[in-house]
N, C-alpha and C positions, 0 to 999 in steps of 0.2 A: 546633574545628568554627568557621568563621567562616562566620556568620550574615548580618553586614555584606556578604560579595563576593555571596552569592546574592542579596541585596536589590539590590544594584548589575545584575546580570544580570536582575533581573526587571526594573528599572525603577520599582520602587516600595518607599518602606521603611516597616515597621510602626509604627503608633502602640503597639498591644499586641504586645510582644512572647512573650507567651504563645499567640494565635495563630497566630501563626508556628510556635512549637515544637509546637503541638498537630497542625497542618495535615502536619510532618514526621514525626509520630508512627505506626508503623504497629501493629495490634493486637496486634501479639505484645510489643510492646515493653513496652506497659502501658495501664489501663483508660481513660486520657482519650485515645484514639485519634484519626485522620481519618476517620474512615468517614461521619460525620453531614457534616462538612465537601465531605467528597469528594460526596455527595450535591448537597449544596447547588451546588457549584461544576461540576457536570455540566449542571445547567438553566441557569445563568447562561452557560457556554460555547456549548450549543448557543441561545440566544437573541441573542448578539452575532454568532456567526459566521452564524447565520439573516440579521441586520442587514446582517451587512458584504456578503453574498450577493445580498441583497435591492437594496443600493444599485450595487452594482458590476457586477451584470450584468442591467440593464434586458432586454435581449430573450429570456433564458431562463428557460422555463415554471417551473412549479411542480414537476414529476416530475423535471425535470435540477436544477433548486435542490436538493430533498433528495438527490437521488443524489450532490451535491457535497459539502452537508453532511454526510451519514452517512459519508464517505470522509475528511473533513478531522478530526471528532471522534471516529475509531474508535479503539481503544487502540495501535494501531502510529504512527499519524499523533503523540498526545501522547507516547509513549516516543521519538519522532525530536525532537520540543521540548524535553523530559526533558533527554536527552542531552547536546542542545547546552548546557542550563542546567548541562552535568554535576551533575544534583540526585544519583545518588546517592551523592554526599561528604557529604550533607546529612541522609541518611535516620535516621530514630531507630529501629532493627530489636531486636527480642527475640534474644536468644543462638542459639535455633535457626536462624533466618531468614538471622542472620551466615554461621552455618558452612553453610549451605545456599547461599548466594550469592543471596540475595533481593534485594542491592543493585544487582543486574543484571535483576532478573525486570521483565521489560515490564509487565507490570500492576501490581504496585508503585509502578514510575515512574509510569503512567500516572493509576492514583488520586491517587498524592500531587500531580502540577501540579491533579487538579482538586480537589484540597484546599486548596492553596495560592491557587487562585482563590475556592474562596466564605471562605476565611481576608482577601482580601482584601476583597471584597463587606462583609462583617460588619463590617471594621477602618473604613473607608473609605466604603462605598456602591456603589451599580452604576456609578458614571460610572468609577471608579477601576478596577475590575476591568477593564469595558469597554476602558480605555485599555493594559491590559495584555494583554487578549486581541488586541486590534487589532494592538501591535506584532510579536506572535509570528505572526499571520499574510497579514500584509500583504506582507511578502515573498514569502512563499509563493504567494499568488494572483499575486505579478508574475512568476514564472516556471514557470506550470502553463496548461495548453490545459483549459479549460473543456468544452470537447465531449469528451474523453477521459480526463479525470481522475475516477477510480473505476470506470470501465466494465472488465471484465475482457476477456481476450486471444479470446476466442472473439466477442464481441459486437463488438470492435474490426475484429478479420479478418472477419467479416461485414457490417459498414460499407464497410469499405474497398472489399471485393469489389462490392458493390451500387453502388457510387459509379463505377467502374468497367464497371459492367454486366457483371461477369462471375459464370458461374455459383456458388452458394455451395459451399464446401469438403466433403468426405464424410471423415469419421473411421473407424475401423475398429480393433477390436482385434486385435494381431499378437503377441503374444504375454503372459504372463503368467511372474513370476518371486518364487520365494521359498514360504515354506509358508504355509498359508491363512488363518493370523491374521497375516500381514505379509507381503500379495501387494504387488509392483510390476507396474502394468499398463504396456503398452508401445501406445502408440497410433500410429497412422497415420494422416495427414493429406495430402490431396490436393486441390491445385487445377488440373484436368487442363488446362485453356486456357493456365496458367503453365509447364506442365509441373512441378508442385512435389510434391514427395515428401518429407514430412520425416517423423521420428516423435517422440513426447513420453513420458515416462515420470513416472509418478506413485503415490503410495499409493492412487487409487481411480481408475476409470475416469476420473471428471468432472476431477481433476488432472491426469492423462495427457493428456488434450484440450487440458485449456488450456496445460499447457507446448508441445505440439505446436502450436497456433494461434498462440501467441507467438511461435515460430520462421517459421512459415509466412508471419504479417505480415510479420517482419524481409524474409524472400526475397522475398514480391511486391514490396515497398515498392523494393527493390534492382533487382530485377529490369524493373520500370516504367518505372524513372528510367534505364536504359540502353536502353530501347527508342530504335531511330532517332526523330528528328523525320521529321512528315509528308515525301514528295515524295522523302526520301533512301532509295534501295534496299537494305536489310537482308542483313544475310549472317549468318543466325544460325548459333550454332556447337550442339552437344550441350550443350557445357557451361553455355551460356546458356539452354538450352533445360530441361535436367533438372537441379534443383538438391536437393539431399539433406543431413538432418542431424539433431543429435538434439538436445533437451532436456528436461531432468529438473526433476521436482518432488519430493522424496521423501516428503512427505505432505499432508495438505488446509492444514495450517498454521490459523492463526488468518485468518479472511476472511469477508463476508458477501455478498449478493449484491449490493451496491453498492460492494466494495471490489475492486482489484488482487490478484490471488494474487501470494505471492511466488515468482517465477519464475527460475529459474538457467540461462539456457538458451545453447548454446554448439554450436557446430559443429563436430565432429570432425577431428581430421588425417586420419581413414583414414575410405573411406565407410561405410555403417551396412550388416551384413552381408544384411541383406534387402531393401538397394536394389533395384532392379528398375533394368534398363538402359532405356533410351528404345527 
């Protein structure tokens, strides 16, 4: 295990190698594990991310700052950072966790990343941990839109339609599939003014609505992008006015009210069997 490689990726070299070892140690491996370091690192992470957001987005209010922070420090975001560090190759796991693929588990990787931040704090103080965290997050903030980050698909669709003075969408359950303990809900999303009728599937009604809303937003943006400029005579065609597709979420997955759901959206090659004609 080349711990120097990990330290190079972190941009920090430990003075106390024992702290680094402990931060990488899961409770399944030994009694000297990383859970207390994880607790410490979580608090430092929240503090530094809050500070970065406060400095960077002067015009954003407290509610939106809280939404942004929640999205940036949630498990999925930490897991993605851990993946970039290839942290899985440095984990110290017990035999059972190794056999069950614990080195790939998002919760373990996210927790270990927080433990590393706690270890850096103990090794060299707050400023050292802050610099490592900022190096993680500044590139992320350079590539995201603070107005939409962390908002779910239904919220984004609602805000988009309101900005265009278009009535809000309606959602209808059109079918349920599977046994009672593992049902999949098929949801229709309608935006009549734009002639949009799309479908979403999910392991709950909410998940299906989110899937349908994500696809409806994509279609709405495309439809308005193709709208002829003012003064030009429009020549609408049925294909432009009636668009249908389907998106799927297999289950609710890991999400919270401030986080975007993991949606796999796509438009099928063939129209949905329950698509209504214009």
